[in-house]
C-alpha positions in Angstrom: -0.2 0.0 0.0 1.4 3.3 -1.0 1.2 6.1 1.1 1.0 10.0 -0.3 2.2 12.8 1.8 0.0 15.8 0.7 1.7 19.3 0.9 -0.4 21.9 0.6 0.1 25.4 -1.1 0.0 28.7 1.0 -2.9 30.9 -0.4 -1.5 34.2 -1.2 -3.9 37.2 0.0 -3.4 41.2 -0.4 -3.7 44.7 1.5 -2.8 47.8 0.5 -0.9 50.7 2.4 2.2 52.5 1.9 5.6 50.7 3.0 6.6 52.6 6.8 10.0 50.7 6.8 12.0 48.3 5.4 14.6 45.9 7.9 16.9 44.0 5.9 18.8 42.6 8.7 15.4 41.4 10.7 13.9 40.5 7.2 10.7 42.3 8.2 8.5 45.0 5.7 6.1 47.6 8.0 3.4 48.5 6.4 0.3 51.4 7.5 -2.4 49.4 6.0 -5.2 51.0 4.5 -7.8 49.2 6.8 -5.9 49.6 10.1 -4.9 45.9 10.2 -1.3 45.1 11.9 1.5 46.0 9.4 4.3 44.0 10.0 5.3 41.3 7.7 8.4 38.9 7.6 9.8 38.8 4.3 9.9 35.5 2.6 12.8 33.4 3.1 11.6 29.7 2.1 12.1 30.1 -1.7 10.5 26.6 -1.8 7.4 27.4 -0.4 4.5 26.1 -2.4 2.0 29.4 -3.0 -1.4 29.7 -4.5 -0.2 33.1 -6.1 -1.4 34.5 -9.7 1.4 34.4 -12.0 0.3 37.1 -13.6 -0.2 39.4 -10.7 3.3 38.2 -9.6 4.8 39.0 -12.5 3.7 42.5 -12.1 5.3 42.5 -8.7 8.7 42.9 -6.9 9.5 39.7 -4.6 9.5 41.2 -1.0 13.1 40.7 0.0 14.2 42.6 -3.3 11.5 46.0 -2.7 13.6 49.0 -1.3 11.0 51.8 -1.8 9.9 53.2 1.8 7.1 55.7 1.7 5.4 54.3 -1.3 2.0 53.0 -1.6 1.6 49.4 -2.4 -0.3 46.2 -2.6 1.7 43.7 0.0 0.9 39.8 -1.0 1.3 37.6 1.9 0.3 34.3 3.3 -0.6 34.0 7.0 -2.6 35.9 9.4 -1.8 37.7 12.7 1.1 38.2 13.6 2.8 35.6 11.2 1.9 36.9 7.6 5.0 36.5 5.3 5.3 38.8 2.4 5.9 37.2 -1.1 5.6 40.1 -3.0 4.9 44.2 -3.4 3.6 46.1 -6.0 4.1 49.4 -6.5 1.0 51.5 -7.0 2.9 54.8 -8.2 2.4 58.2 -6.9 -1.0 58.8 -6.7 -3.2 60.7 -6.0 -5.2 58.0 -4.6 -8.5 57.6 -3.4 -9.7 55.5 -0.5 -13.8 54.8 -0.4 -15.8 52.5 1.4 -19.5 51.2 0.8 -21.6 49.0 0.0 -22.2 47.3 -3.4 -24.6 48.8 -4.9 -24.2 47.5 -8.7 -21.4 45.6 -10.3 -21.8 45.2 -14.3 -19.1 42.4 -15.1 -19.6 43.4 -19.1 -18.9 47.2 -18.7 -15.9 46.5 -16.0 -18.0 49.0 -13.8 -18.2 48.6 -9.8 -20.8 51.2 -8.4 -20.7 51.6 -4.0 -22.6 54.0 -1.9 -20.7 55.3 0.8 -21.7 56.2 4.6 -23.1 59.6 3.4 -25.3 57.8 0.6 -23.6 59.2 -2.3 -22.9 56.4 -5.0 -19.4 56.3 -6.4 -18.4 54.0 -9.7 -14.7 52.4 -10.1 -13.7 51.4 -13.7 -12.2 47.9 -13.0 -8.9 47.2 -15.4 -6.6 44.1 -16.3 -4.1 45.7 -13.5 -6.8 46.2 -10.5 -6.6 43.7 -7.6 -8.8 42.3 -5.4 -8.8 40.1 -2.2 -11.5 37.6 -2.1 -12.4 34.7 0.4 -10.0 32.5 -1.7 -7.1 34.9 -1.7 -6.2 37.9 -4.2 -7.7 37.8 -8.1 -7.1 40.0 -11.0 -9.8 42.5 -11.3 -11.6 40.5 -14.4 -12.2 37.9 -12.5 -13.9 39.4 -9.6 -17.1 39.2 -8.9 -18.9 40.9 -5.8 -22.5 40.5 -5.2 -25.1 43.5 -4.2 -25.0 44.2 -0.7 -21.2 43.3 -0.1 -19.4 45.7 1.9 -15.7 46.3 0.3 -13.2 49.1 0.4 -11.7 50.3 -2.9 -8.1 52.2 -3.3 -8.5 54.2 -7.0 -6.7 56.7 -8.6 -8.0 58.5 -11.6 -7.0 57.6 -14.9 -8.5 59.0 -18.4 -11.3 60.9 -16.5 -12.6 57.9 -14.5 -11.7 56.7 -11.3 -9.9 53.3 -11.5 -9.9 50.6 -8.9 -6.3 49.4 -8.4 -7.4 47.3 -5.0 -10.4 46.0 -3.7 -10.8 44.1 -0.3 -14.0 42.8 1.3 -14.2 44.7 4.5 
């Protein structure tokens, strides 16, 4: 009788925030997260870790141990939770300006790639979902075109103006 050892893949998740410090000696990155969660991440040092991490998302990011830009607004890709989070890669979101919005999904038009939310003031805001939009879901981080929210879902959106429209850079259920 043969026995198989099953090794699980680490599911990669994402948060947005600003890099406040990088400590190469301690192999840590401190992020002021947009959602206010604890922002200390260990660098990935186990290069052989099996990751469930979309290859296109990974291609647009920089490995955590090679990222050096402090003060930059980023998406941090990580696995683990609580105090045991390990950064896999970071994606620089550019210079901004950025808009942070929180609200309830009113409508999602998958065909037009348009997300409409109602914020706490009752104002509707719409965001274009582009090919580089990233979304945190229950099954980890996905490309924006794979994001499929339900009406009534609570979300946080980090967006930037692009070609006269607000384009979502990162979306996370809140």
